[in-house]
C-alpha positions, -999 to 999 in steps of 0.1 A, spaced: 231 -772 -293 230 -745 -318 218 -709 -315 195 -690 -335 224 -679 -355 240 -715 -357 265 -709 -331 276 -739 -307 264 -728 -270 261 -756 -252 273 -794 -246 245 -824 -245 240 -847 -218 260 -873 -236 288 -849 -240 289 -837 -204 287 -871 -197 323 -878 -218 340 -851 -192 353 -858 -163 341 -835 -135 371 -810 -140 370 -807 -172 329 -797 -176 335 -772 -148 364 -758 -168 344 -754 -198 312 -745 -181 318 -707 -174 335 -703 -216 301 -720 -225 279 -699 -206 299 -665 -220 294 -679 -258 257 -686 -250 255 -651 -240 276 -635 -269 253 -659 -292 222 -640 -278 231 -608 -282 245 -610 -315 208 -629 -326 191 -598 -310 210 -575 -327 204 -594 -360 166 -593 -355 168 -553 -345 188 -545 -376 161 -564 -399 134 -546 -385 148 -513 -391 158 -522 -426 121 -530 -433 108 -502 -416 139 -479 -435 124 -496 -471 83 -480 -464 74 -450 -482 78 -411 -464 50 -413 -437 42 -454 -439 72 -460 -412 63 -478 -379 60 -450 -356 33 -437 -329 14 -417 -355 7 -449 -377 -3 -468 -346 -30 -442 -335 -15 -446 -297 1 -417 -278 24 -397 -299 63 -401 -285 89 -374 -299 124 -385 -294 153 -363 -288 186 -372 -308 219 -346 -302 232 -341 -332 266 -318 -327 273 -284 -314 238 -268 -303 215 -286 -326 195 -314 -317 169 -337 -337 132 -347 -329 121 -378 -343 83 -390 -343 63 -357 -347 56 -370 -386 89 -350 -405 117 -349 -387 124 -315 -365 159 -296 -360 162 -279 -329 189 -251 -322 190 -241 -285 214 -215 -267 215 -184 -247 193 -165 -271 164 -191 -272 151 -222 -292 149 -219 -328 130 -252 -347 132 -264 -383 95 -274 -390 68 -286 -365 56 -319 -375 19 -329 -375 -5 -310 -352 -14 -340 -337 25 -346 -322 22 -310 -308 20 -316 -274 49 -343 -276 68 -316 -295 69 -290 -269 75 -317 -239 108 -326 -260 116 -290 -265 114 -280 -227 136 -311 -217 161 -294 -232 154 -261 -230 131 -235 -210 146 -204 -229 116 -188 -251 109 -199 -287 120 -174 -312 121 -185 -350 103 -213 -366 116 -223 -404 96 -242 -422 116 -261 -451 85 -266 -474 49 -266 -474 35 -301 -463 16 -305 -432 39 -333 -418 64 -304 -416 42 -271 -409 11 -288 -389 23 -277 -356 30 -237 -365 2 -224 -350 2 -241 -318 41 -239 -313 42 -204 -322 23 -193 -294 56 -207 -269 74 -177 -282 81 -142 -290 97 -128 -316 123 -101 -312 110 -69 -326 129 -42 -332 139 -13 -309 115 14 -329 86 -8 -325 70 7 -292 37 6 -271 7 -16 -280 19 -23 -316 57 -36 -296 36 -57 -279 14 -72 -309 48 -74 -330 62 -97 -307 34 -120 -299 45 -155 -309 77 -168 -325 84 -154 -360 77 -185 -390 102 -180 -417 95 -196 -452 98 -190 -485 77 -168 -501 52 -192 -522 48 -212 -488 29 -181 -477 12 -175 -512 -2 -210 -509 -11 -209 -470 -33 -179 -475 -48 -184 -505 -90 -188 -499 -106 -223 -508 -71 -238 -517 -60 -275 -504 -29 -257 -486 -49 -231 -470 -45 -230 -432 -56 -206 -405 -40 -171 -403 -22 -184 -373 4 -207 -390 12 -186 -417 48 -174 -421 56 -142 -408 83 -134 -424 93 -147 -458 119 -137 -484 123 -138 -523 159 -140 -526 183 -166 -533 188 -170 -495 181 -153 -459 206 -152 -430 205 -150 -392 229 -147 -362 215 -166 -335 229 -187 -302 265 -174 -314 260 -189 -350 254 -182 -384 222 -198 -395 218 -197 -434 179 -203 -449 190 -213 -488 160 -212 -512 160 -246 -535 135 -239 -566 116 -259 -579 130 -289 -558 107 -310 -543 81 -283 -540 88 -243 -552 95 -233 -516 117 -258 -501 146 -245 -482 182 -259 -468 187 -248 -433 226 -244 -427 240 -241 -389 272 -229 -399 289 -232 -366 276 -265 -353 279 -278 -392 248 -295 -393 223 -289 -423 183 -295 -423 171 -303 -457 135 -308 -455 123 -337 -480 147 -330 -505 166 -357 -489 153 -386 -472 165 -421 -466 133 -440 -465 121 -439 -497 124 -424 -529 116 -386 -529 83 -370 -536 87 -351 -569 54 -330 -555 46 -312 -596 14 -300 -582 34 -275 -560 61 -268 -588 87 -297 -579 108 -314 -607 130 -345 -607 158 -324 -625 155 -293 -592 158 -321 -568 189 -335 -582 205 -300 -586 197 -291 -549 213 -325 -538 246 -312 -559 246 -276 -540 242 -300 -510 271 -321 -517 296 -301 -531 289 -266 -517 276 -271 -482 287 -302 -465 322 -313 -460 333 -348 -445 355 -356 -418 383 -379 -416 377 -412 -436 344 -397 -450 327 -401 -415 308 -373 -399 319 -337 -408 289 -320 -415 255 -338 -402 227 -339 -423 190 -339 -406 168 -355 -435 129 -349 -442 128 -381 -427 147 -410 -416 180 -411 -399 206 -387 -385 232 -388 -420 264 -379 -433 281 -368 -463 287 -404 -474 249 -411 -468 242 -382 -493 264 -392 -520 248 -424 -520 211 -409 -526 224 -384 -549 240 -410 -569 210 -434 -573 187 -404 -583 215 -393 -610 215 -429 -622 174 -433 -625 173 -400 -641 196 -406 -670 178 -436 -673 144 -424 -681 161 -395 -696 172 -418 -720 138 -436 -725 124 -407 -731 146 -396 -758 140 -429 -775 103 -419 -775 94 -448 -748 54 -439 -735 49 -440 -698 35 -473 -700 69 -488 -714 88 -468 -693 71 -480 -659 72 -519 -676 110 -513 -682 113 -506 -644 145 -481 -644 141 -483 -605 147 -522 -603 180 -524 -587 172 -498 -560 136 -511 -553 147 -532 -524 162 -501 -507 138 -475 -515 108 -488 -533 75 -493 -522 42 -512 -535 18 -499 -513 11 -464 -491 11 -424 -501 41 -426 -524 49 -461 -542 79 -470 -570 52 -463 -597 44 -429 -585 77 -420 -584 87 -431 -617 56 -419 -633 64 -381 -617 97 -383 -628 88 -392 -665 59 -364 -667 92 -340 -649 114 -350 -675 94 -349 -704 80 -314 -698 116 -304 -696 123 -321 -727 97 -299 -743 103 -269 -731 141 -272 -742 128 -279 -781 
């Protein structure tokens, strides 16, 4: 008899009949153990195959409660230090907890708000003090308005009376200035109610906090996934939250309409790789990375992604320099050897859409350099 993996897990009746009673009784425990081990291996193989299939789907298309129209479930994954990763709310959420309160990086989709709140409260009953938005997209900011009401802003000592009460209502929402500009522009597709707007913006290269006994660095990445992207680096815990500049579920979404660029994404990944993350022994762990979508990563995972995009960038740039049209570049399939892992032909962001955005972004750069 054979298992699904091809291992012998037992003896036939004829084989058993040729054995002595003592020999069979001696072999039986071993055969039971082998059968049990084979079942575990096969189940693990099938689970891995399912996980790989899900990983190859585009951003926002993975099998999750949100995509099945069932009750939303948000799962908590301890990262390291006092930082956690919340999964299942749309985009990944990063949470830092401590005596000072709770800090969230992104808030997920609006329909996931209740599940996010339950997840937060399962870890800490401290007040929510800060929300940091890594960018403007609704799968990362959709919970802003509801979740900010859980907390209170730490107001300065010179803010008193009724003004002080109103100033401390709700957690502070921090983002790069362009996020507020787009959210607050009447009639724009990014317009949202005022309660969801950032209340504390920055326009410099970075903004720093000290919260829960560690430095928190909010680092702007210009013209990357959008024009309002931020990394959030928890220095003592050694964890960085990247938003959608880095994902593990597909090719990056180059949002040209909102100021994104292919070269900007690669520049941001280079900074993340060479200036922020540090690998641990044997290139494992060290700085841990919470991507915008997908699984928890370390620097080794980042290297694979950065090298893949750099190679594709160089291929498309070379085709542009030879005068190839968009149709010709698509036909040449510059992503071919990576499509099995990152590509998609359906959903929100397909391989063809990625190649087109990359071509337009790199063509615009070439024209600007003339």
